C-alpha positions in Angstrom: -12.3 -4.9 -46.2 -12.4 -7.1 -43.0 -11.6 -10.2 -45.3 -8.6 -8.3 -46.5 -7.3 -7.4 -43.1 -7.8 -11.2 -42.3 -6.0 -12.7 -45.2 -3.1 -10.2 -44.8 -2.8 -10.8 -41.1 -2.6 -14.8 -41.8 -0.2 -14.2 -44.4 2.1 -12.0 -42.1 1.9 -14.9 -39.5 2.6 -17.7 -42.2 5.5 -15.5 -43.5 7.2 -15.3 -40.0 6.9 -19.1 -39.7 8.4 -19.4 -43.3 11.3 -17.1 -42.1 12.1 -19.4 -39.2 12.1 -22.7 -41.6 13.4 -21.6 -44.8 17.0 -21.1 -43.8 17.5 -25.0 -42.8 14.5 -26.9 -44.2 14.3 -27.5 -47.8 14.3 -30.3 -50.5 16.3 -30.3 -53.6 15.2 -31.7 -57.0 17.3 -31.7 -60.2 15.9 -30.4 -63.4 16.9 -33.6 -65.2 15.7 -37.2 -64.4 16.6 -39.7 -61.9 20.4 -39.7 -61.1 21.3 -37.0 -63.8 19.6 -39.0 -66.9 17.2 -36.8 -69.0 14.7 -39.5 -69.2 13.2 -42.1 -67.0 14.9 -45.6 -67.0 12.6 -48.2 -68.6 12.7 -51.7 -67.4 14.2 -54.6 -69.5 11.5 -56.0 -71.5 10.4 -59.7 -70.6 11.7 -62.5 -72.4 15.3 -61.2 -73.2 18.3 -63.2 -72.0 20.3 -60.7 -70.1 24.1 -60.9 -69.0 24.5 -58.8 -66.1 27.7 -57.1 -65.5 28.7 -56.0 -62.0 32.6 -55.8 -61.9 35.5 -54.1 -64.2 36.6 -57.4 -65.2 33.2 -58.4 -66.6 32.9 -55.1 -68.2 36.3 -55.7 -70.0 35.3 -59.1 -71.2 32.4 -58.0 -73.4 32.8 -57.2 -77.2 34.0 -59.1 -80.0 32.5 -61.2 -82.6 31.2 -63.7 -79.8 29.1 -60.9 -78.3 26.9 -60.3 -81.4 23.2 -60.4 -80.5 23.8 -60.4 -76.7 22.1 -58.0 -74.1 24.5 -56.6 -71.4 23.3 -54.7 -68.3 24.8 -53.2 -65.6 23.8 -54.6 -62.1 25.5 -51.6 -60.3 28.0 -48.7 -60.4 31.3 -49.7 -61.5 34.4 -47.7 -60.2 37.6 -48.3 -62.4 41.0 -48.3 -60.8 43.3 -48.9 -63.5 43.8 -47.3 -67.1 40.9 -48.5 -69.2 41.3 -50.4 -72.6 38.5 -49.7 -74.7 35.8 -52.4 -75.6 36.3 -53.2 -79.3 34.0 -54.5 -82.1 30.7 -54.4 -80.0 27.7 -55.4 -81.9 25.2 -55.9 -79.0 22.9 -53.9 -76.7 24.3 -52.3 -73.7 21.8 -51.0 -71.0 23.4 -49.3 -68.1 20.2 -49.4 -66.2 20.9 -46.1 -64.7 24.3 -47.1 -63.3 27.6 -45.1 -63.8 31.1 -46.4 -64.9 33.4 -43.9 -62.9 37.0 -42.9 -63.3 37.4 -44.1 -66.7 40.7 -42.5 -68.2 42.7 -43.2 -71.4 46.4 -41.8 -71.4 47.7 -40.3 -74.6 50.9 -42.5 -74.2 48.9 -45.8 -74.6 48.3 -44.9 -78.2 44.7 -45.7 -78.4 43.5 -45.0 -81.9 39.9 -45.7 -80.8 39.5 -44.2 -77.2 36.3 -44.3 -75.0 34.4 -46.7 -72.9 34.0 -48.5 -76.3 36.6 -48.1 -79.0 34.5 -49.1 -81.8 30.9 -49.9 -81.8 27.9 -50.8 -84.0 25.2 -51.1 -81.1 22.5 -49.8 -79.1 23.7 -48.2 -76.0 21.4 -46.7 -73.5 21.0 -45.7 -69.7 24.6 -45.3 -68.9 26.5 -42.5 -67.3 30.5 -42.2 -67.8 32.4 -40.2 -65.4 35.8 -39.7 -66.7 38.8 -39.5 -64.3 41.0 -36.4 -63.8 43.5 -37.6 -66.4 40.9 -37.5 -69.2 40.3 -39.6 -72.4 42.8 -39.3 -75.1 42.7 -40.8 -78.5 46.3 -40.9 -79.8 47.6 -42.0 -83.4 51.3 -42.0 -84.0 51.5 -43.9 -87.3 51.4 -42.7 -90.9 47.6 -44.2 -91.9 44.2 -44.0 -90.0 43.0 -41.4 -87.4 42.5 -41.2 -83.9 38.8 -41.2 -82.5 37.9 -40.2 -78.9 34.7 -39.9 -77.2 33.6 -40.3 -73.6 31.1 -43.2 -74.4 32.8 -44.3 -77.7 35.6 -43.4 -80.2 33.8 -44.3 -83.3 30.2 -45.3 -83.8 28.5 -46.8 -86.9 24.7 -46.9 -87.2 24.2 -46.6 -83.5 21.2 -45.7 -81.3 22.6 -43.9 -78.3 19.8 -43.1 -75.8 19.7 -41.4 -72.5 23.5 -41.4 -71.7 25.8 -38.8 -70.5 29.4 -38.1 -70.0 31.4 -35.9 -67.5 35.0 -35.2 -67.9 37.6 -34.2 -70.6 38.2 -35.8 -74.1 40.9 -35.1 -76.4 42.3 -36.8 -79.6 45.8 -36.1 -81.1 47.5 -37.3 -84.3 50.8 -36.9 -86.2 49.9 -37.9 -89.7 46.4 -39.1 -89.8 43.1 -37.0 -88.6 42.2 -36.3 -85.2 38.5 -36.7 -84.2 37.1 -35.8 -80.7 33.5 -35.4 -79.2 32.4 -35.1 -75.7 30.1 -38.4 -76.1 31.4 -40.1 -79.4 34.3 -39.0 -81.8 32.8 -40.2 -85.0 29.1 -40.9 -85.6 27.3 -41.8 -88.6 23.6 -42.8 -89.7 22.1 -43.3 -86.3 20.2 -41.5 -83.6 21.0 -39.9 -80.3 18.5 -38.7 -77.8 18.2 -37.5 -74.3 22.2 -37.3 -74.0 24.7 -34.7 -72.8 28.3 -34.1 -72.2 29.8 -31.9 -69.6 33.5 -31.3 -70.0 36.2 -29.9 -72.2 36.8 -31.1 -75.8 39.9 -30.8 -77.9 41.8 -32.0 -81.1 45.0 -31.7 -82.7 46.5 -33.4 -85.8 50.1 -32.1 -86.9 49.7 -32.9 -90.6 46.0 -33.6 -91.1 42.4 -32.7 -90.3 41.1 -32.2 -86.9 37.5 -32.2 -85.7 36.3 -31.2 -82.0 32.8 -31.3 -81.1 31.1 -30.9 -77.7 28.9 -33.9 -78.3 30.3 -35.5 -81.7 33.4 -34.7 -83.4 32.5 -35.7 -86.9 29.2 -37.1 -88.1 25.4 -37.0 -89.0 22.4 -38.4 -87.9 19.2 -37.7 -86.0 20.0 -36.0 -82.6 17.1 -34.9 -80.3 17.1 -33.3 -76.8 20.8 -33.2 -76.4 23.0 -30.4 -74.8 26.7 -29.6 -74.2 28.1 -27.2 -71.5 32.0 -27.6 -72.0 34.5 -25.4 -73.9 35.4 -27.0 -77.1 38.7 -26.1 -78.9 41.4 -26.7 -81.8 45.0 -25.3 -81.1 46.7 -26.5 -84.2 45.9 -28.5 -87.1 48.0 -29.4 -90.1 44.9 -29.6 -92.4 41.4 -28.0 -92.2 39.9 -27.7 -88.6 36.2 -27.8 -87.5 35.1 -27.0 -84.0 31.3 -27.1 -82.8 29.5 -26.8 -79.6 27.5 -29.8 -80.5 29.3 -31.2 -83.8 32.6 -30.3 -85.1 31.4 -31.1 -88.7 28.4 -32.9 -90.1 24.6 -32.5 -89.9 21.4 -34.4 -89.9 18.3 -33.7 -88.4 18.9 -31.8 -85.0 15.8 -30.8 -82.7 15.7 -29.4 -79.1 19.4 -29.0 -78.4 21.7 -26.4 -76.9 25.1 -25.5 -76.0 26.7 -23.1 -73.6 30.5 -23.6 -73.7 33.1 -21.1 -75.6 34.0 -22.4 -78.9 37.7 -21.7 -80.1 39.7 -22.5 -83.1 43.2 -21.3 -83.2 44.7 -23.5 -85.9 47.8 -22.6 -87.7 47.1 -24.6 -90.7 47.8 -22.9 -94.1 46.2 -23.2 -97.4 43.0 -24.8 -95.4 39.8 -23.6 -94.1 39.2 -23.4 -90.4 35.7 -23.2 -89.0 33.9 -22.7 -85.7 30.3 -22.7 -84.8 28.4 -22.5 -81.6 26.3 -25.5 -82.8 28.2 -26.8 -85.7 31.5 -26.0 -87.0 31.0 -26.9 -90.6 27.5 -28.2 -91.8 27.7 -31.2 -94.1 24.6 -33.0 -95.6 24.4 -37.0 -96.0 23.6 -38.3 -99.5 22.4 -34.7 -100.6 19.8 -34.5 -97.7 18.7 -31.0 -96.5 20.1 -30.3 -92.8 17.3 -29.5 -90.6 17.8 -27.5 -87.3 14.8 -26.8 -85.1 14.3 -25.3 -81.6 17.8 -24.9 -80.7 20.2 -22.4 -78.9 23.6 -21.3 -78.3 25.0 -19.0 -75.4 28.8 -19.3 -75.6 31.3 -17.3 -77.6 32.7 -18.4 -80.9 35.9 -17.4 -82.4 38.5 -18.3 -85.2 42.1 -17.0 -85.6 44.1 -18.6 -88.2 46.9 -18.3 -90.8 44.6 -19.1 -93.7 40.7 -18.7 -94.5 38.4 -18.6 -91.4 34.6 -19.0 -90.9 33.0 -18.5 -87.6 28.9 -18.4 -86.9 27.0 -18.1 -83.8 24.9 -21.2 -84.7 27.0 -22.5 -87.8 30.4 -21.9 -88.6 30.1 -22.5 -92.6 29.4 -24.8 -95.2 27.8 -25.0 -98.7 24.9 -27.6 -98.5 21.3 -27.2 -98.0 20.3 -26.4 -94.6 17.1 -25.4 -92.8 17.0 -23.5 -89.5 13.9 -22.8 -87.6 13.1 -21.2 -84.2 16.8 -21.0 -83.1 18.6 -18.1 -81.3 22.4 -17.2 -80.3 23.4 -14.8 -77.9 27.3 -15.2 -77.8 29.9 -12.8 -79.3 31.4 -14.1 -82.7 34.8 -13.2 -84.1 36.9 -14.5 -87.2 40.4 -13.4 -88.1 42.7 -14.6 -90.9 46.3 -13.4 -91.0 46.8 -14.1 -94.6 43.5 -15.0 -96.3 39.9 -14.1 -96.2 37.5 -14.3 -93.1 33.8 -14.7 -92.7 31.8 -14.0 -89.8 28.0 -14.6 -89.2 25.9 -13.7 -86.1 24.0 -16.9 -86.6 25.5 -18.5 -89.9 27.9 -18.7 -92.3 28.4 -20.3 -95.9 28.8 -19.9 -99.5 28.3 -16.1 -100.1 26.8 -14.5 -102.8 26.8 -10.9 -104.3 23.8 -9.0 -103.3 22.8 -6.3 -106.0 20.6 -4.6 -103.5 23.3 -3.9 -100.9 26.2 -4.1 -102.9 28.1 -6.6 -100.7 28.5 -10.3 -100.4 25.8 -11.0 -98.0 23.6 -13.8 -99.4 24.3 -17.2 -98.3 23.4 -19.7 -100.8 21.2 -23.0 -99.9 20.0 -21.7 -96.7 16.7 -21.2 -95.3 16.2 -19.2 -91.9 12.9 -18.7 -90.2 12.0 -17.2 -86.9 15.5 -17.2 -85.8 16.9 -14.6 -83.5 19.9 -13.2 -81.8 21.1 -10.8 -78.9 21.3 -7.1 -80.3 24.4 -6.5 -78.1 26.1 -9.6 -79.7 29.7 -8.4 -80.8 30.6 -9.4 -84.3 34.1 -8.9 -85.6 35.6 -10.3 -88.8 36.0 -9.5 -92.9 32.9 -10.3 -94.7 29.8 -10.2 -92.2 26.5 -11.8 -92.4 23.9 -10.3 -89.9 20.9 -13.0 -90.4 18.7 -13.3 -87.6 16.2 -10.8 -85.9 18.0 -8.7 -83.3 16.3 -8.7 -79.7 17.7 -6.7 -76.9 17.9 -8.2 -73.2 14.4 -7.2 -72.2 12.9 -8.5 -75.5 14.6 -11.7 -75.1 12.6 -12.3 -71.7 9.3 -11.7 -73.6 7.7 -14.7 -75.4 5.7 -12.4 -77.5 8.7 -11.3 -79.5 9.3 -14.9 -80.6 7.2 -15.5 -83.7 5.4 -18.9 -84.0 7.5 -20.4 -81.1 5.6 -22.9 -79.3 5.9 -21.6 -75.4 3.1 -24.0 -74.4 5.0 -27.2 -75.1 8.6 -26.7 -76.3 10.0 -23.4 -74.8 9.5 -21.4 -71.5 11.3 -19.3 -69.0 12.6 -20.3 -65.6 13.7 -17.8 -63.1 17.3 -17.7 -62.5 18.1 -20.0 -65.5 19.8 -19.0 -68.7 19.8 -15.4 -67.9 16.1 -15.0 -68.3 16.1 -16.2 -71.7 14.1 -19.0 -73.3 15.0 -22.5 -72.4 13.8 -25.8 -73.7 11.3 -27.4 -71.3 12.5 -30.9 -72.1 15.4 -30.2 -70.0 13.6 -28.3 -67.1 10.3 -30.3 -66.5 7.8 -29.0 -64.0 8.7 -29.8 -60.3 5.5 -29.6 -58.3 6.2 -27.3 -55.4 8.9 -25.5 -57.0 7.0 -22.1 -57.7 10.2 -20.0 -58.1 11.8 -22.3 -60.6 15.1 -22.5 -58.7 15.2 -26.4 -58.5 14.5 -26.4 -54.9 11.1 -26.8 -52.8 11.5 -24.5 -49.7 8.9 -22.5 -47.6 9.5 -19.6 -49.9 7.4 -21.3 -52.5 4.7 -21.6 -50.2 4.9 -17.9 -49.6 4.7 -17.2 -53.2 1.4 -19.2 -53.3 0.0 -16.9 -50.6 0.9 -13.9 -52.5 -0.6 -15.2 -55.6 -3.9 -15.7 -53.8 -3.6 -12.0 -52.6 -2.9 -10.7 -56.0 0.5 -9.7 -55.0 2.2 -11.9 -57.5 1.5 -12.9 -61.1 2.4 -16.6 -62.1 2.9 -17.7 -65.5 1.7 -21.1 -66.9 4.6 -23.2 -65.6 4.4 -21.4 -62.1 0.6 -22.4 -61.9 1.2 -26.1 -62.8 3.9 -26.1 -60.4 1.5 -24.7 -57.6 -1.0 -27.6 -58.4 0.3 -29.8 -55.5 -3.3 -31.7 -55.0 -3.6 -32.1 -58.7 -6.9 -30.7 -58.7 -6.3 -27.6 -60.8 -7.0 -25.2 -57.9 -4.6 -22.8 -56.0 -5.3 -22.1 -52.3 -3.6 -21.5 -48.9 -4.1 -25.4 -48.4 -1.6 -25.7 -51.4 0.9 -23.6 -49.3 0.3 -25.9 -46.1 0.8 -29.0 -48.3 4.2 -27.9 -49.3 5.5 -27.1 -45.8 4.2 -30.4 -44.7 6.0 -32.0 -47.5 9.2 -30.1 -46.4 9.1 -31.3 -42.9 8.1 -34.9 -43.8 4.5 -34.9 -43.0 3.6 -35.7 -46.7 5.5 -37.8 -49.2 4.1 -36.6 -52.4 3.3 -33.2 -54.2 1.4 -33.2 -57.5 -1.1 -35.5 -59.2 
């Protein structure tokens, strides 16, 4: 009894001290890596002949056939002043080394068919941030042949490796007679890999007489996409041909692992005699060389809608398609709607596709060529449209916040929860690594975190696995009042490190 009173009194005194500190002394740490990058910036390997770039003029001079095989690297941030002319025919390696290119903008009036930092590239691009200016990046084609390609990083990418890059700002593509392809990161991407990348900004595409593609990360394409996310809204307002809008990819596929999107997806194309698609992850899924599209550990939180003159497809994850696709351990929470003024409309809580007649239910509710395992949807999700598909196990708000309701999901390594993040629903741990000392998971280290440790010691708080790891500030696997004291010392600058 005396021991309990002693501990409680110590906690009371500590709490008073904390209350005096927490309003003004704190340390903020981002959930992502250094300077917004998702992965550490690796040093350039020894023995490589590097050409360093430090000015806009030097940056504009790279590219072309003479650059094949070279290794270019930034030596500092580059702040652009004038409208950017995209780097063309780039076949080299570009290493941003954790630096950024700022105020990049390309106007529609410039009629750049390939718009982005790079116009057309077949290279490895890594460790660079592109911050688009207020004017945005717009690819534009006014001629009778070709298409417009726009992306914050690159308009057109063939067999590329894009690693640890991000883009902020708005991207759009317009065309009269050709196609229009816009992506937050790249407009067109085929046959390569993208990993640890994200795009923050709105994306749109519009072609007067042809196809339109808009994707939060990629307008059109397929490849291996790992640990990527987007947060902007993606839309198509008009398209003379078919239209395809997706939170990650407008149309395409490949192997997609550990990705998420949070923006709203909208397709209001007025094209006639064409199908119009919208999906939280992919607008229309397409395989490459007949390979099965594989989607694992992904989620979508934005709303998805299609309103068109002709046929329409909308899905919480995938808007539609006919190829083979496998979806495992994914979920969607946003509302989904599909309307067509003069034709059929299809809507799916998770996915749409080629529908088959189900003799058991007496409806067209079987999707051909699709495998769905351990996938979920929010039970309060609104679904409006013609032919409906209810794939996915429904979970209510409370059930979504309990890992025991997700069958065969890896909550030790892949999935987790973080207080105040994603409405309390599962998050992907790759984007929210443990911050030692951040016990409450709010991205800051404050005296309130030290208080939580003391409450945990007195059995007044329960910690999950990630909170226990965050509290392990000595790296010895123990949690005592000394851990709380170390956090306070770190806040006031008496210690310079927390964790192992």
